[in-house]
PDBQT receptor file of N, H, CA, C and O in Angstrom, charges set to zero:
ATOM      1  N   UNK A   1    -154.320 -32.722 -74.739  1.00  0.00    +0.000 N 
ATOM      2  CA  UNK A   1    -154.995 -31.425 -75.005  1.00  0.00    +0.000 C 
ATOM      3  C   UNK A   1    -156.366 -31.220 -74.014  1.00  0.00    +0.000 C 
ATOM      4  O   UNK A   1    -157.502 -31.022 -74.446  1.00  0.00    +0.000 OA
ATOM      5  N   UNK A   2    -156.036 -31.303 -72.782  1.00  0.00    +0.000 N 
ATOM      6  H   UNK A   2    -155.114 -31.464 -72.431  1.00  0.00    +0.000 HD
ATOM      7  CA  UNK A   2    -157.107 -31.147 -71.783  1.00  0.00    +0.000 C 
ATOM      8  C   UNK A   2    -157.112 -29.723 -71.313  1.00  0.00    +0.000 C 
ATOM      9  O   UNK A   2    -158.150 -29.173 -70.945  1.00  0.00    +0.000 OA
ATOM     10  N   UNK A   3    -155.966 -29.144 -71.328  1.00  0.00    +0.000 N 
ATOM     11  H   UNK A   3    -155.123 -29.591 -71.627  1.00  0.00    +0.000 HD
ATOM     12  CA  UNK A   3    -155.940 -27.714 -70.630  1.00  0.00    +0.000 C 
ATOM     13  C   UNK A   3    -156.889 -26.751 -71.262  1.00  0.00    +0.000 C 
ATOM     14  O   UNK A   3    -157.176 -25.869 -70.453  1.00  0.00    +0.000 OA
ATOM     15  N   UNK A   4    -157.436 -26.612 -72.332  1.00  0.00    +0.000 N 
ATOM     16  H   UNK A   4    -157.203 -27.329 -72.989  1.00  0.00    +0.000 HD
ATOM     17  CA  UNK A   4    -158.318 -25.784 -73.060  1.00  0.00    +0.000 C 
ATOM     18  C   UNK A   4    -159.740 -25.753 -72.208  1.00  0.00    +0.000 C 
ATOM     19  O   UNK A   4    -160.508 -24.795 -72.121  1.00  0.00    +0.000 OA
ATOM     20  N   UNK A   5    -159.879 -27.047 -71.608  1.00  0.00    +0.000 N 
ATOM     21  H   UNK A   5    -159.255 -27.825 -71.678  1.00  0.00    +0.000 HD
ATOM     22  CA  UNK A   5    -161.301 -27.139 -70.991  1.00  0.00    +0.000 C 
ATOM     23  C   UNK A   5    -161.297 -26.748 -69.649  1.00  0.00    +0.000 C 
ATOM     24  O   UNK A   5    -162.330 -26.969 -69.017  1.00  0.00    +0.000 OA
ATOM     25  N   UNK A   6    -160.241 -26.149 -69.005  1.00  0.00    +0.000 N 
ATOM     26  H   UNK A   6    -159.402 -25.970 -69.518  1.00  0.00    +0.000 HD
ATOM     27  CA  UNK A   6    -160.176 -25.729 -67.682  1.00  0.00    +0.000 C 
ATOM     28  C   UNK A   6    -159.867 -24.214 -67.697  1.00  0.00    +0.000 C 
ATOM     29  O   UNK A   6    -159.201 -23.702 -68.596  1.00  0.00    +0.000 OA
ATOM     30  N   UNK A   7    -160.393 -23.507 -66.637  1.00  0.00    +0.000 N 
ATOM     31  H   UNK A   7    -160.935 -23.922 -65.906  1.00  0.00    +0.000 HD
ATOM     32  CA  UNK A   7    -160.138 -22.120 -66.522  1.00  0.00    +0.000 C 
ATOM     33  C   UNK A   7    -158.826 -21.817 -65.914  1.00  0.00    +0.000 C 
ATOM     34  O   UNK A   7    -158.329 -22.649 -65.155  1.00  0.00    +0.000 OA
ATOM     35  N   UNK A   8    -158.251 -20.770 -66.157  1.00  0.00    +0.000 N 
ATOM     36  H   UNK A   8    -158.654 -20.094 -66.773  1.00  0.00    +0.000 HD
ATOM     37  CA  UNK A   8    -156.818 -20.403 -65.555  1.00  0.00    +0.000 C 
ATOM     38  C   UNK A   8    -157.213 -19.703 -64.354  1.00  0.00    +0.000 C 
ATOM     39  O   UNK A   8    -156.274 -19.447 -63.601  1.00  0.00    +0.000 OA
ATOM     40  N   UNK A   9    -158.324 -19.341 -63.992  1.00  0.00    +0.000 N 
ATOM     41  H   UNK A   9    -159.087 -19.549 -64.604  1.00  0.00    +0.000 HD
ATOM     42  CA  UNK A   9    -158.587 -18.522 -62.632  1.00  0.00    +0.000 C 
ATOM     43  C   UNK A   9    -158.210 -19.546 -61.616  1.00  0.00    +0.000 C 
ATOM     44  O   UNK A   9    -158.103 -20.765 -61.749  1.00  0.00    +0.000 OA
ATOM     45  N   UNK A  10    -158.035 -18.803 -60.595  1.00  0.00    +0.000 N 
ATOM     46  H   UNK A  10    -158.122 -17.813 -60.487  1.00  0.00    +0.000 HD
ATOM     47  CA  UNK A  10    -157.874 -19.661 -59.207  1.00  0.00    +0.000 C 
ATOM     48  C   UNK A  10    -159.127 -19.998 -58.559  1.00  0.00    +0.000 C 
ATOM     49  O   UNK A  10    -159.944 -19.087 -58.428  1.00  0.00    +0.000 OA
ATOM     50  N   UNK A  11    -159.423 -21.197 -58.117  1.00  0.00    +0.000 N 
ATOM     51  H   UNK A  11    -158.759 -21.938 -58.224  1.00  0.00    +0.000 HD
ATOM     52  CA  UNK A  11    -160.448 -21.725 -57.612  1.00  0.00    +0.000 C 
ATOM     53  C   UNK A  11    -160.300 -21.854 -55.967  1.00  0.00    +0.000 C 
ATOM     54  O   UNK A  11    -159.405 -22.560 -55.501  1.00  0.00    +0.000 OA
ATOM     55  N   UNK A  12    -161.056 -21.267 -55.265  1.00  0.00    +0.000 N 
ATOM     56  H   UNK A  12    -161.782 -20.693 -55.643  1.00  0.00    +0.000 HD
ATOM     57  CA  UNK A  12    -160.934 -21.270 -53.756  1.00  0.00    +0.000 C 
ATOM     58  C   UNK A  12    -161.888 -22.433 -53.046  1.00  0.00    +0.000 C 
ATOM     59  O   UNK A  12    -163.097 -22.226 -52.941  1.00  0.00    +0.000 OA
ATOM     60  N   UNK A  13    -161.397 -23.438 -52.652  1.00  0.00    +0.000 N 
ATOM     61  H   UNK A  13    -160.415 -23.606 -52.737  1.00  0.00    +0.000 HD
ATOM     62  CA  UNK A  13    -162.426 -24.579 -52.106  1.00  0.00    +0.000 C 
ATOM     63  C   UNK A  13    -163.392 -24.159 -51.021  1.00  0.00    +0.000 C 
ATOM     64  O   UNK A  13    -164.444 -24.758 -50.795  1.00  0.00    +0.000 OA
ATOM     65  N   UNK A  14    -162.945 -23.025 -50.322  1.00  0.00    +0.000 N 
ATOM     66  H   UNK A  14    -162.090 -22.538 -50.505  1.00  0.00    +0.000 HD
ATOM     67  CA  UNK A  14    -163.929 -22.582 -49.309  1.00  0.00    +0.000 C 
ATOM     68  C   UNK A  14    -165.194 -21.937 -49.922  1.00  0.00    +0.000 C 
ATOM     69  O   UNK A  14    -166.256 -21.904 -49.301  1.00  0.00    +0.000 OA
ATOM     70  N   UNK A  15    -165.049 -21.450 -51.107  1.00  0.00    +0.000 N 
ATOM     71  H   UNK A  15    -164.187 -21.477 -51.612  1.00  0.00    +0.000 HD
ATOM     72  CA  UNK A  15    -166.062 -20.720 -51.772  1.00  0.00    +0.000 C 
ATOM     73  C   UNK A  15    -167.083 -21.926 -52.308  1.00  0.00    +0.000 C 
ATOM     74  O   UNK A  15    -168.280 -21.709 -52.493  1.00  0.00    +0.000 OA
ATOM     75  N   UNK A  16    -166.492 -23.155 -52.523  1.00  0.00    +0.000 N 
ATOM     76  H   UNK A  16    -165.519 -23.331 -52.373  1.00  0.00    +0.000 HD
ATOM     77  CA  UNK A  16    -167.502 -24.063 -53.078  1.00  0.00    +0.000 C 
ATOM     78  C   UNK A  16    -168.020 -25.121 -52.087  1.00  0.00    +0.000 C 
ATOM     79  O   UNK A  16    -168.581 -26.163 -52.426  1.00  0.00    +0.000 OA
ATOM     80  N   UNK A  17    -167.766 -24.731 -50.818  1.00  0.00    +0.000 N 
ATOM     81  H   UNK A  17    -167.311 -23.885 -50.542  1.00  0.00    +0.000 HD
ATOM     82  CA  UNK A  17    -168.312 -25.770 -49.855  1.00  0.00    +0.000 C 
ATOM     83  C   UNK A  17    -169.782 -25.299 -49.513  1.00  0.00    +0.000 C 
ATOM     84  O   UNK A  17    -170.131 -24.136 -49.711  1.00  0.00    +0.000 OA
ATOM     85  N   UNK A  18    -170.521 -26.139 -49.055  1.00  0.00    +0.000 N 
ATOM     86  H   UNK A  18    -170.238 -27.084 -48.894  1.00  0.00    +0.000 HD
ATOM     87  CA  UNK A  18    -171.975 -25.986 -48.905  1.00  0.00    +0.000 C 
ATOM     88  C   UNK A  18    -172.220 -25.023 -47.781  1.00  0.00    +0.000 C 
ATOM     89  O   UNK A  18    -171.464 -25.072 -46.811  1.00  0.00    +0.000 OA
ATOM     90  N   UNK A  19    -173.214 -24.143 -47.814  1.00  0.00    +0.000 N 
ATOM     91  H   UNK A  19    -173.828 -24.103 -48.602  1.00  0.00    +0.000 HD
ATOM     92  CA  UNK A  19    -173.600 -23.166 -46.742  1.00  0.00    +0.000 C 
ATOM     93  C   UNK A  19    -174.694 -23.743 -45.918  1.00  0.00    +0.000 C 
ATOM     94  O   UNK A  19    -175.382 -24.694 -46.288  1.00  0.00    +0.000 OA
ATOM     95  N   UNK A  20    -174.818 -23.143 -44.818  1.00  0.00    +0.000 N 
ATOM     96  H   UNK A  20    -174.258 -22.370 -44.517  1.00  0.00    +0.000 HD
ATOM     97  CA  UNK A  20    -175.757 -23.722 -43.733  1.00  0.00    +0.000 C 
ATOM     98  C   UNK A  20    -177.287 -23.711 -44.424  1.00  0.00    +0.000 C 
ATOM     99  O   UNK A  20    -178.212 -24.459 -44.108  1.00  0.00    +0.000 OA
ATOM    100  N   UNK A  21    -177.304 -22.760 -45.354  1.00  0.00    +0.000 N 
ATOM    101  H   UNK A  21    -176.552 -22.152 -45.611  1.00  0.00    +0.000 HD
ATOM    102  CA  UNK A  21    -178.750 -22.622 -45.875  1.00  0.00    +0.000 C 
ATOM    103  C   UNK A  21    -178.923 -23.991 -46.881  1.00  0.00    +0.000 C 
ATOM    104  O   UNK A  21    -180.050 -24.485 -46.909  1.00  0.00    +0.000 OA
ATOM    105  N   UNK A  22    -178.059 -24.504 -47.551  1.00  0.00    +0.000 N 
ATOM    106  H   UNK A  22    -177.143 -24.102 -47.529  1.00  0.00    +0.000 HD
ATOM    107  CA  UNK A  22    -178.184 -25.610 -48.175  1.00  0.00    +0.000 C 
ATOM    108  C   UNK A  22    -178.355 -27.024 -47.348  1.00  0.00    +0.000 C 
ATOM    109  O   UNK A  22    -179.057 -27.951 -47.751  1.00  0.00    +0.000 OA
ATOM    110  N   UNK A  23    -177.677 -27.035 -46.249  1.00  0.00    +0.000 N 
ATOM    111  H   UNK A  23    -177.106 -26.282 -45.921  1.00  0.00    +0.000 HD
ATOM    112  CA  UNK A  23    -177.820 -28.153 -45.421  1.00  0.00    +0.000 C 
ATOM    113  C   UNK A  23    -179.325 -28.147 -44.792  1.00  0.00    +0.000 C 
ATOM    114  O   UNK A  23    -179.921 -29.219 -44.690  1.00  0.00    +0.000 OA
ATOM    115  N   UNK A  24    -179.933 -26.924 -44.370  1.00  0.00    +0.000 N 
ATOM    116  H   UNK A  24    -179.448 -26.054 -44.453  1.00  0.00    +0.000 HD
ATOM    117  CA  UNK A  24    -181.071 -26.741 -43.842  1.00  0.00    +0.000 C 
ATOM    118  C   UNK A  24    -182.092 -27.145 -44.847  1.00  0.00    +0.000 C 
ATOM    119  O   UNK A  24    -183.110 -27.727 -44.472  1.00  0.00    +0.000 OA
ATOM    120  N   UNK A  25    -181.887 -26.880 -46.059  1.00  0.00    +0.000 N 
ATOM    121  H   UNK A  25    -181.060 -26.408 -46.364  1.00  0.00    +0.000 HD
ATOM    122  CA  UNK A  25    -182.889 -27.250 -47.167  1.00  0.00    +0.000 C 
ATOM    123  C   UNK A  25    -182.839 -28.780 -47.531  1.00  0.00    +0.000 C 
ATOM    124  O   UNK A  25    -183.783 -29.365 -48.062  1.00  0.00    +0.000 OA
ATOM    125  N   UNK A  26    -181.760 -29.311 -47.224  1.00  0.00    +0.000 N 
ATOM    126  H   UNK A  26    -180.994 -28.835 -46.792  1.00  0.00    +0.000 HD
ATOM    127  CA  UNK A  26    -181.716 -30.783 -47.292  1.00  0.00    +0.000 C 
ATOM    128  C   UNK A  26    -182.372 -31.443 -46.351  1.00  0.00    +0.000 C 
ATOM    129  O   UNK A  26    -183.216 -32.286 -46.655  1.00  0.00    +0.000 OA
ATOM    130  N   UNK A  27    -182.081 -31.155 -45.118  1.00  0.00    +0.000 N 
ATOM    131  H   UNK A  27    -181.396 -30.470 -44.870  1.00  0.00    +0.000 HD
ATOM    132  CA  UNK A  27    -182.815 -31.849 -43.945  1.00  0.00    +0.000 C 
ATOM    133  C   UNK A  27    -184.480 -31.516 -44.005  1.00  0.00    +0.000 C 
ATOM    134  O   UNK A  27    -185.306 -32.284 -43.512  1.00  0.00    +0.000 OA
ATOM    135  N   UNK A  28    -184.784 -30.437 -44.584  1.00  0.00    +0.000 N 
ATOM    136  H   UNK A  28    -184.113 -29.814 -44.984  1.00  0.00    +0.000 HD
ATOM    137  CA  UNK A  28    -186.085 -30.065 -44.801  1.00  0.00    +0.000 C 
ATOM    138  C   UNK A  28    -186.815 -30.939 -45.876  1.00  0.00    +0.000 C 
ATOM    139  O   UNK A  28    -187.990 -31.297 -45.794  1.00  0.00    +0.000 OA
ATOM    140  N   UNK A  29    -185.988 -31.220 -46.852  1.00  0.00    +0.000 N 
ATOM    141  H   UNK A  29    -185.033 -30.930 -46.918  1.00  0.00    +0.000 HD
ATOM    142  CA  UNK A  29    -186.474 -32.170 -47.900  1.00  0.00    +0.000 C 
ATOM    143  C   UNK A  29    -186.699 -33.583 -47.505  1.00  0.00    +0.000 C 
ATOM    144  O   UNK A  29    -187.602 -34.326 -47.891  1.00  0.00    +0.000 OA
ATOM    145  N   UNK A  30    -185.672 -33.854 -46.621  1.00  0.00    +0.000 N 
ATOM    146  H   UNK A  30    -184.939 -33.251 -46.307  1.00  0.00    +0.000 HD
ATOM    147  CA  UNK A  30    -185.682 -35.348 -45.946  1.00  0.00    +0.000 C 
ATOM    148  C   UNK A  30    -186.668 -35.465 -44.784  1.00  0.00    +0.000 C 
ATOM    149  O   UNK A  30    -186.943 -36.524 -44.221  1.00  0.00    +0.000 OA
ATOM    150  N   UNK A  31    -187.182 -34.232 -44.478  1.00  0.00    +0.000 N 
ATOM    151  H   UNK A  31    -186.958 -33.371 -44.936  1.00  0.00    +0.000 HD
ATOM    152  CA  UNK A  31    -188.270 -34.244 -43.294  1.00  0.00    +0.000 C 
ATOM    153  C   UNK A  31    -187.656 -34.699 -41.983  1.00  0.00    +0.000 C 
ATOM    154  O   UNK A  31    -188.251 -35.398 -41.163  1.00  0.00    +0.000 OA
ATOM    155  N   UNK A  32    -186.264 -34.189 -41.838  1.00  0.00    +0.000 N 
ATOM    156  H   UNK A  32    -185.781 -33.622 -42.504  1.00  0.00    +0.000 HD
ATOM    157  CA  UNK A  32    -185.500 -34.746 -40.668  1.00  0.00    +0.000 C 
ATOM    158  C   UNK A  32    -185.140 -33.554 -39.792  1.00  0.00    +0.000 C 
ATOM    159  O   UNK A  32    -184.825 -32.566 -40.455  1.00  0.00    +0.000 OA
ATOM    160  N   UNK A  33    -185.106 -33.394 -38.467  1.00  0.00    +0.000 N 
ATOM    161  H   UNK A  33    -185.362 -34.196 -37.928  1.00  0.00    +0.000 HD
ATOM    162  CA  UNK A  33    -184.549 -32.419 -37.801  1.00  0.00    +0.000 C 
ATOM    163  C   UNK A  33    -183.082 -32.408 -37.845  1.00  0.00    +0.000 C 
ATOM    164  O   UNK A  33    -182.494 -33.484 -37.733  1.00  0.00    +0.000 OA
ATOM    165  N   UNK A  34    -182.442 -31.350 -37.991  1.00  0.00    +0.000 N 
ATOM    166  H   UNK A  34    -182.919 -30.477 -38.083  1.00  0.00    +0.000 HD
ATOM    167  CA  UNK A  34    -181.057 -31.321 -38.068  1.00  0.00    +0.000 C 
ATOM    168  C   UNK A  34    -180.290 -32.023 -37.086  1.00  0.00    +0.000 C 
ATOM    169  O   UNK A  34    -179.215 -32.591 -37.279  1.00  0.00    +0.000 OA
ATOM    170  N   UNK A  35    -181.018 -31.923 -35.873  1.00  0.00    +0.000 N 
ATOM    171  H   UNK A  35    -181.891 -31.462 -35.716  1.00  0.00    +0.000 HD
ATOM    172  CA  UNK A  35    -180.205 -32.773 -34.847  1.00  0.00    +0.000 C 
ATOM    173  C   UNK A  35    -180.156 -34.309 -34.995  1.00  0.00    +0.000 C 
ATOM    174  O   UNK A  35    -179.408 -35.004 -34.307  1.00  0.00    +0.000 OA
ATOM    175  N   UNK A  36    -180.874 -34.730 -35.797  1.00  0.00    +0.000 N 
ATOM    176  H   UNK A  36    -181.482 -34.166 -36.356  1.00  0.00    +0.000 HD
ATOM    177  CA  UNK A  36    -180.969 -36.284 -36.155  1.00  0.00    +0.000 C 
ATOM    178  C   UNK A  36    -180.027 -36.470 -37.391  1.00  0.00    +0.000 C 
ATOM    179  O   UNK A  36    -180.026 -37.615 -37.843  1.00  0.00    +0.000 OA
ATOM    180  N   UNK A  37    -179.251 -35.591 -38.001  1.00  0.00    +0.000 N 
ATOM    181  H   UNK A  37    -179.251 -34.661 -37.634  1.00  0.00    +0.000 HD
ATOM    182  CA  UNK A  37    -178.428 -35.755 -39.097  1.00  0.00    +0.000 C 
ATOM    183  C   UNK A  37    -176.986 -35.703 -38.754  1.00  0.00    +0.000 C 
ATOM    184  O   UNK A  37    -176.624 -35.106 -37.740  1.00  0.00    +0.000 OA
ATOM    185  N   UNK A  38    -176.133 -36.301 -39.550  1.00  0.00    +0.000 N 
ATOM    186  H   UNK A  38    -176.427 -36.785 -40.374  1.00  0.00    +0.000 HD
ATOM    187  CA  UNK A  38    -174.640 -36.167 -39.388  1.00  0.00    +0.000 C 
ATOM    188  C   UNK A  38    -174.060 -35.650 -40.664  1.00  0.00    +0.000 C 
ATOM    189  O   UNK A  38    -174.318 -36.297 -41.679  1.00  0.00    +0.000 OA
ATOM    190  N   UNK A  39    -173.355 -34.638 -40.760  1.00  0.00    +0.000 N 
ATOM    191  H   UNK A  39    -173.145 -34.113 -39.936  1.00  0.00    +0.000 HD
ATOM    192  CA  UNK A  39    -172.489 -34.001 -41.714  1.00  0.00    +0.000 C 
ATOM    193  C   UNK A  39    -171.294 -34.165 -41.494  1.00  0.00    +0.000 C 
ATOM    194  O   UNK A  39    -170.795 -33.847 -40.414  1.00  0.00    +0.000 OA
ATOM    195  N   UNK A  40    -170.559 -34.733 -42.554  1.00  0.00    +0.000 N 
ATOM    196  H   UNK A  40    -170.964 -34.991 -43.431  1.00  0.00    +0.000 HD
ATOM    197  CA  UNK A  40    -168.988 -34.969 -42.554  1.00  0.00    +0.000 C 
ATOM    198  C   UNK A  40    -168.345 -33.943 -43.409  1.00  0.00    +0.000 C 
ATOM    199  O   UNK A  40    -168.748 -33.743 -44.555  1.00  0.00    +0.000 OA
ATOM    200  N   UNK A  41    -167.396 -33.311 -42.906  1.00  0.00    +0.000 N 
ATOM    201  H   UNK A  41    -167.069 -33.474 -41.975  1.00  0.00    +0.000 HD
ATOM    202  CA  UNK A  41    -166.571 -32.592 -43.774  1.00  0.00    +0.000 C 
ATOM    203  C   UNK A  41    -165.252 -32.628 -43.592  1.00  0.00    +0.000 C 
ATOM    204  O   UNK A  41    -164.761 -33.448 -42.815  1.00  0.00    +0.000 OA
ATOM    205  N   UNK A  42    -164.458 -31.698 -44.319  1.00  0.00    +0.000 N 
ATOM    206  H   UNK A  42    -164.856 -31.032 -44.950  1.00  0.00    +0.000 HD
ATOM    207  CA  UNK A  42    -163.097 -31.730 -44.174  1.00  0.00    +0.000 C 
ATOM    208  C   UNK A  42    -162.422 -30.372 -43.916  1.00  0.00    +0.000 C 
ATOM    209  O   UNK A  42    -161.223 -30.202 -44.136  1.00  0.00    +0.000 OA
ATOM    210  N   UNK A  43    -163.248 -29.395 -43.433  1.00  0.00    +0.000 N 
ATOM    211  H   UNK A  43    -164.222 -29.533 -43.254  1.00  0.00    +0.000 HD
ATOM    212  CA  UNK A  43    -162.647 -28.071 -43.498  1.00  0.00    +0.000 C 
ATOM    213  C   UNK A  43    -163.440 -27.241 -42.403  1.00  0.00    +0.000 C 
ATOM    214  O   UNK A  43    -164.535 -27.606 -41.976  1.00  0.00    +0.000 OA
ATOM    215  N   UNK A  44    -162.794 -26.101 -41.993  1.00  0.00    +0.000 N 
ATOM    216  H   UNK A  44    -161.904 -25.804 -42.340  1.00  0.00    +0.000 HD
ATOM    217  CA  UNK A  44    -163.493 -25.282 -41.138  1.00  0.00    +0.000 C 
ATOM    218  C   UNK A  44    -164.692 -24.874 -41.475  1.00  0.00    +0.000 C 
ATOM    219  O   UNK A  44    -165.623 -24.908 -40.670  1.00  0.00    +0.000 OA
ATOM    220  N   UNK A  45    -164.831 -24.396 -42.823  1.00  0.00    +0.000 N 
ATOM    221  H   UNK A  45    -164.074 -24.368 -43.477  1.00  0.00    +0.000 HD
ATOM    222  CA  UNK A  45    -166.210 -23.938 -43.399  1.00  0.00    +0.000 C 
ATOM    223  C   UNK A  45    -167.084 -24.936 -43.386  1.00  0.00    +0.000 C 
ATOM    224  O   UNK A  45    -168.267 -24.597 -43.341  1.00  0.00    +0.000 OA
ATOM    225  N   UNK A  46    -166.786 -26.330 -43.418  1.00  0.00    +0.000 N 
ATOM    226  H   UNK A  46    -165.826 -26.605 -43.454  1.00  0.00    +0.000 HD
ATOM    227  CA  UNK A  46    -167.887 -27.299 -43.195  1.00  0.00    +0.000 C 
ATOM    228  C   UNK A  46    -168.330 -27.476 -41.860  1.00  0.00    +0.000 C 
ATOM    229  O   UNK A  46    -169.462 -27.935 -41.710  1.00  0.00    +0.000 OA
ATOM    230  N   UNK A  47    -167.537 -27.153 -40.700  1.00  0.00    +0.000 N 
ATOM    231  H   UNK A  47    -166.618 -26.780 -40.822  1.00  0.00    +0.000 HD
ATOM    232  CA  UNK A  47    -167.879 -27.216 -39.504  1.00  0.00    +0.000 C 
ATOM    233  C   UNK A  47    -168.765 -26.005 -39.082  1.00  0.00    +0.000 C 
ATOM    234  O   UNK A  47    -169.612 -26.059 -38.191  1.00  0.00    +0.000 OA
ATOM    235  N   UNK A  48    -168.513 -25.074 -39.713  1.00  0.00    +0.000 N 
ATOM    236  H   UNK A  48    -167.824 -25.030 -40.437  1.00  0.00    +0.000 HD
ATOM    237  CA  UNK A  48    -169.227 -23.883 -39.387  1.00  0.00    +0.000 C 
ATOM    238  C   UNK A  48    -170.575 -23.890 -40.110  1.00  0.00    +0.000 C 
ATOM    239  O   UNK A  48    -171.508 -23.254 -39.621  1.00  0.00    +0.000 OA
ATOM    240  N   UNK A  49    -170.732 -24.591 -41.278  1.00  0.00    +0.000 N 
ATOM    241  H   UNK A  49    -169.974 -25.108 -41.676  1.00  0.00    +0.000 HD
ATOM    242  CA  UNK A  49    -172.067 -24.742 -41.946  1.00  0.00    +0.000 C 
ATOM    243  C   UNK A  49    -172.863 -25.835 -41.238  1.00  0.00    +0.000 C 
ATOM    244  O   UNK A  49    -174.094 -25.844 -41.236  1.00  0.00    +0.000 OA
ATOM    245  N   UNK A  50    -172.081 -26.785 -40.619  1.00  0.00    +0.000 N 
ATOM    246  H   UNK A  50    -171.081 -26.777 -40.621  1.00  0.00    +0.000 HD
ATOM    247  CA  UNK A  50    -172.921 -27.836 -39.801  1.00  0.00    +0.000 C 
ATOM    248  C   UNK A  50    -173.488 -27.194 -38.505  1.00  0.00    +0.000 C 
ATOM    249  O   UNK A  50    -174.491 -27.689 -37.991  1.00  0.00    +0.000 OA
ATOM    250  N   UNK A  51    -172.995 -26.310 -38.060  1.00  0.00    +0.000 N 
ATOM    251  H   UNK A  51    -172.181 -25.907 -38.477  1.00  0.00    +0.000 HD
ATOM    252  CA  UNK A  51    -173.428 -25.670 -36.843  1.00  0.00    +0.000 C 
ATOM    253  C   UNK A  51    -174.619 -25.051 -37.085  1.00  0.00    +0.000 C 
ATOM    254  O   UNK A  51    -175.187 -24.432 -36.185  1.00  0.00    +0.000 OA
TER     255      UNK A  51
């Protein structure tokens, strides 16, 4: 009986991926320039956010 715990709406993974805003915020909190960081992803939205 696990089905009632999940939505029947379709979820689009590209909408769940981090945005560039979140990556900049993370590097700011780490006090590191983005050029010194590595971001690994598995989609084109990940690549766009990393740039």
